[in-house]
LUMZALO-701011 format. One record per atom (N, C-alpha, C): residue in three letters; z, x, y. Coordinates in Angstrom, 2 decimals, always signed. Atoms other than C-alpha are relative to their C-alpha. Layout:
(rec "ALA",(Z,X,Y))
...
! end
This chain:
(rec "UNK",(-0.52,+1.31,-0.36))
(rec "UNK",(-19.90,-5.06,+2.26))
(rec "UNK",(+1.52,-0.02,-0.12))
(rec "UNK",(-1.46,+0.13,+0.13))
(rec "UNK",(-16.24,-5.82,+2.98))
(rec "UNK",(+0.36,-1.04,-1.06))
(rec "UNK",(-0.48,+0.97,+0.98))
(rec "UNK",(-14.19,-7.70,+0.45))
(rec "UNK",(+0.20,-1.36,+0.66))
(rec "UNK",(-0.24,+1.35,-0.49))
(rec "UNK",(-13.85,-11.48,+0.82))
(rec "UNK",(+1.47,-0.33,-0.24))
(rec "UNK",(-1.39,+0.39,+0.16))
(rec "UNK",(-10.35,-12.80,+1.42))
(rec "UNK",(+0.09,-1.29,-0.82))
(rec "UNK",(-0.30,+1.22,+0.74))
(rec "UNK",(-8.97,-15.35,-1.01))
(rec "UNK",(+0.77,-0.94,+0.91))
(rec "UNK",(-0.83,+0.98,-0.70))
(rec "UNK",(-7.54,-18.56,+0.40))
(rec "UNK",(+1.37,+0.03,-0.69))
(rec "UNK",(-1.30,-0.24,+0.62))
(rec "UNK",(-3.85,-17.84,-0.19))
(rec "UNK",(+0.67,-1.29,-0.46))
(rec "UNK",(-0.55,+1.29,+0.43))
(rec "UNK",(-2.87,-21.51,-0.37))
(rec "UNK",(-0.57,-0.41,-1.34))
(rec "UNK",(+0.65,+0.33,+1.27))
(rec "UNK",(-5.39,-22.06,-3.16))
(rec "UNK",(+0.43,+0.95,-1.10))
(rec "UNK",(-0.40,-1.00,+1.00))
(rec "UNK",(-4.37,-18.84,-4.93))
(rec "UNK",(+1.36,-0.33,-0.60))
(rec "UNK",(-1.32,+0.36,+0.48))
(rec "UNK",(-0.81,-20.14,-5.21))
(rec "UNK",(-0.01,-1.28,-0.82))
(rec "UNK",(+0.02,+1.32,+0.66))
(rec "UNK",(-1.87,-23.55,-6.53))
(rec "UNK",(-0.86,-0.05,-1.26))
(rec "UNK",(+0.97,+0.12,+1.10))
(rec "UNK",(-4.71,-22.86,-8.98))
(rec "UNK",(-0.12,+1.30,-0.78))
(rec "UNK",(+0.28,-1.15,+0.86))
(rec "UNK",(-5.43,-20.53,-11.92))
(rec "UNK",(-1.31,-0.29,-0.72))
(rec "UNK",(+1.25,+0.12,+0.74))
(rec "UNK",(-8.82,-19.92,-13.48))
(rec "UNK",(+0.26,+0.42,-1.43))
(rec "UNK",(-0.20,-0.33,+1.41))
(rec "UNK",(-8.75,-20.00,-17.29))
(rec "UNK",(-1.10,+0.95,-0.46))
(rec "UNK",(+0.99,-0.94,+0.54))
(rec "UNK",(-10.69,-17.58,-19.49))
(rec "UNK",(-1.36,-0.66,-0.18))
(rec "UNK",(+1.27,+0.71,+0.18))
(rec "UNK",(-13.33,-20.25,-20.10))
(rec "UNK",(-0.59,-0.47,+1.32))
(rec "UNK",(+0.54,+0.34,-1.32))
(rec "UNK",(-13.77,-20.77,-16.34))
(rec "UNK",(+0.47,-1.33,+0.56))
(rec "UNK",(-0.55,+1.25,-0.52))
(rec "UNK",(-11.89,-24.04,-15.99))
(rec "UNK",(+1.12,+0.32,+0.98))
(rec "UNK",(-1.03,-0.21,-1.02))
(rec "UNK",(-9.32,-24.52,-13.22))
(rec "UNK",(+1.23,-0.82,-0.37))
(rec "UNK",(-1.27,+0.66,+0.30))
(rec "UNK",(-5.67,-25.31,-14.01))
(rec "UNK",(+0.75,-0.25,+1.29))
(rec "UNK",(-0.87,+0.30,-1.12))
(rec "UNK",(-3.24,-26.93,-11.61))
(rec "UNK",(+1.29,-0.59,-0.52))
(rec "UNK",(-1.28,+0.61,+0.38))
(rec "UNK",(+0.36,-28.12,-11.67))
(rec "UNK",(-0.06,-1.50,+0.30))
(rec "UNK",(-0.07,+1.44,-0.24))
(rec "UNK",(+1.19,-31.82,-11.84))
(rec "UNK",(+0.82,-0.27,+1.26))
(rec "UNK",(-0.78,+0.41,-1.17))
(rec "UNK",(+2.50,-33.59,-8.75))
(rec "UNK",(+1.16,-0.89,-0.45))
(rec "UNK",(-1.15,+0.92,+0.20))
(rec "UNK",(+5.62,-35.83,-8.45))
(rec "UNK",(+1.17,+0.65,-0.74))
(rec "UNK",(-1.14,-0.65,+0.63))
(rec "UNK",(+8.11,-33.23,-9.68))
(rec "UNK",(+0.93,+0.66,+1.01))
(rec "UNK",(-0.76,-0.73,-1.03))
(rec "UNK",(+9.66,-32.12,-6.36))
(rec "UNK",(+1.33,-0.66,+0.35))
(rec "UNK",(-1.22,+0.69,-0.43))
(rec "UNK",(+12.21,-34.76,-5.39))
(rec "UNK",(-0.06,-1.44,-0.46))
(rec "UNK",(-0.15,+1.38,+0.48))
(rec "UNK",(+13.40,-38.33,-6.09))
(rec "UNK",(-0.20,-0.04,-1.52))
(rec "UNK",(+0.19,-0.12,+1.44))
(rec "UNK",(+13.72,-37.37,-9.75))
(rec "UNK",(+0.94,-0.90,-0.80))
(rec "UNK",(-0.99,+0.77,+0.75))
(rec "UNK",(+16.69,-39.59,-10.65))
(rec "UNK",(-0.59,-1.30,-0.54))
(rec "UNK",(+0.58,+1.27,+0.46))
(rec "UNK",(+14.59,-42.76,-10.91))
(rec "UNK",(-1.12,+0.20,-1.01))
(rec "UNK",(+1.08,-0.27,+0.94))
(rec "UNK",(+11.93,-41.07,-13.05))
(rec "UNK",(+0.60,+0.29,-1.38))
(rec "UNK",(-0.54,-0.17,+1.34))
(rec "UNK",(+12.43,-41.12,-16.80))
(rec "UNK",(-0.15,+1.45,-0.46))
(rec "UNK",(+0.05,-1.35,+0.55))
(rec "UNK",(+13.07,-37.95,-18.77))
(rec "UNK",(-1.36,+0.28,-0.62))
(rec "UNK",(+1.32,-0.16,+0.63))
(rec "UNK",(+9.84,-38.50,-20.69))
(rec "UNK",(-1.06,+0.28,+1.05))
(rec "UNK",(+0.99,-0.17,-1.07))
(rec "UNK",(+7.83,-38.79,-17.47))
(rec "UNK",(+0.10,+1.39,+0.61))
(rec "UNK",(-0.20,-1.33,-0.60))
(rec "UNK",(+9.37,-35.63,-16.00))
(rec "UNK",(-0.43,+1.10,-0.96))
(rec "UNK",(+0.39,-0.99,+0.99))
(rec "UNK",(+8.80,-33.71,-19.24))
(rec "UNK",(-1.52,+0.11,-0.10))
(rec "UNK",(+1.45,-0.01,+0.08))
(rec "UNK",(+5.15,-34.73,-19.39))
(rec "UNK",(-0.64,+0.58,+1.26))
(rec "UNK",(+0.54,-0.56,-1.23))
(rec "UNK",(+4.66,-33.66,-15.77))
(rec "UNK",(+0.10,+1.53,+0.04))
(rec "UNK",(-0.08,-1.47,+0.06))
(rec "UNK",(+5.58,-30.06,-16.73))
(rec "UNK",(-1.32,+0.62,-0.42))
(rec "UNK",(+1.23,-0.55,+0.56))
(rec "UNK",(+2.29,-29.59,-18.54))
(rec "UNK",(-1.06,+0.16,+1.09))
(rec "UNK",(+1.06,-0.17,-1.00))
(rec "UNK",(-0.57,-28.16,-16.46))
(rec "UNK",(-1.13,-0.98,-0.24))
(rec "UNK",(+1.15,+0.90,+0.09))
(rec "UNK",(-3.54,-30.39,-15.71))
(rec "UNK",(-1.24,+0.79,+0.39))
(rec "UNK",(+1.27,-0.62,-0.37))
(rec "UNK",(-7.19,-29.55,-15.26))
(rec "UNK",(-0.53,-0.66,+1.27))
(rec "UNK",(+0.57,+0.51,-1.24))
(rec "UNK",(-8.87,-29.93,-11.88))
(rec "UNK",(-1.26,-0.80,-0.32))
(rec "UNK",(+1.19,+0.83,+0.22))
(rec "UNK",(-11.53,-32.65,-11.69))
(rec "UNK",(-1.25,+0.82,+0.29))
(rec "UNK",(+1.24,-0.79,-0.08))
(rec "UNK",(-15.06,-31.31,-12.11))
(rec "UNK",(-0.62,-0.03,+1.39))
(rec "UNK",(+0.58,+0.12,-1.34))
(rec "UNK",(-16.07,-32.54,-8.63))
(rec "UNK",(+0.61,+0.99,+0.98))
(rec "UNK",(-0.71,-0.90,-0.92))
(rec "UNK",(-13.51,-30.18,-7.01))
(rec "UNK",(-0.07,+1.47,-0.40))
(rec "UNK",(-0.04,-1.36,+0.52))
(rec "UNK",(-14.05,-27.06,-9.12))
(rec "UNK",(-0.79,+0.97,+0.86))
(rec "UNK",(+0.84,-0.91,-0.79))
(rec "UNK",(-16.85,-25.57,-7.00))
(rec "UNK",(+0.70,+0.41,+1.29))
(rec "UNK",(-0.72,-0.32,-1.24))
(rec "UNK",(-14.76,-25.76,-3.81))
(rec "UNK",(+1.12,+1.00,-0.27))
(rec "UNK",(-1.13,-0.88,+0.32))
(rec "UNK",(-11.77,-24.10,-5.48))
(rec "UNK",(-0.49,+1.39,-0.37))
(rec "UNK",(+0.52,-1.32,+0.38))
(rec "UNK",(-13.86,-21.32,-7.00))
(rec "UNK",(-0.53,+0.76,+1.21))
(rec "UNK",(+0.44,-0.66,-1.23))
(rec "UNK",(-15.31,-20.60,-3.56))
(rec "UNK",(+1.20,+0.58,+0.76))
(rec "UNK",(-1.22,-0.49,-0.67))
(rec "UNK",(-11.76,-20.22,-2.20))
(rec "UNK",(+0.64,+1.17,-0.74))
(rec "UNK",(-0.56,-1.07,+0.81))
(rec "UNK",(-10.89,-17.80,-5.04))
(rec "UNK",(-1.14,+0.89,-0.51))
(rec "UNK",(+1.23,-0.72,+0.36))
(rec "UNK",(-13.83,-15.36,-5.05))
(rec "UNK",(+0.15,+1.00,-1.14))
(rec "UNK",(-0.13,-1.06,+1.01))
(rec "UNK",(-12.38,-12.71,-7.41))
(rec "UNK",(+0.76,-0.42,-1.23))
(rec "UNK",(-0.71,+0.47,+1.19))
(rec "UNK",(-10.76,-14.91,-10.07))
(rec "UNK",(-0.97,-0.51,-1.04))
! end
């Protein structure tokens, strides 16, 4: 059987943790940052976990992770 290709867009956005959960980066950190408070921007640095309803789709896009 040939190898399955990973969805490259998903591979750049998500990481699978050792326990099998899916990490993602927070949104709202790209532009228009002057009106956002320092606290808000600092808290957006931390990775978030993908909602359980979306995990199966993401794992299908990343077959070897």
